[in-house]
C-alpha positions, 0 to 999 in steps of 0.5 A: 633929410630924406624927402622922397624914397620909393621902389618898384619891381617889374618883370622883363623876359620870362624869368628876369626881375628888374628892381628900381630904387630911388632916394632924394634928400632936401639938400646935398648929404655926405652919402645916400645908400640903399639895400635891396632885398629880393624876396620870394613867397613860398607857402605864405612866407617871404624869404630873401633870396638875393641882396644888392647894395649901393652908395653914392657920396655928396649927392641929393639923389640916388637912383639904381636898377638891380636885376635878378634871374628867378624861378617861375611859378612864384611871387616876388617882391623887393624890400628896400632900405634907404639911408642918408648920412650927413654931419653925424645924422642918420635917417633911414626909411623902408619900403616894400614893393608890390608883388610880381608873379613870374 
């Protein structure tokens, strides 16, 4: 069902992060949804500081941008969960982005 799934994180301005998520399926499905977790690294531990979610219906492609203003002096990453649902079937994939220093 899921044919491609990816994410990326970039910085724009001094303290704004731009998260990108994309999911595609082999054919049109009932829904594609994502959960994007913005994570901050402090003393070697990653913790979630914000969550964004979205859903699209009757599609084979979902893309979205999410934005977050953060504190400088830390590394950040996003963890995305990609879910496709169709005719009772559910398929999920998870991706971690590269870390970005702000």
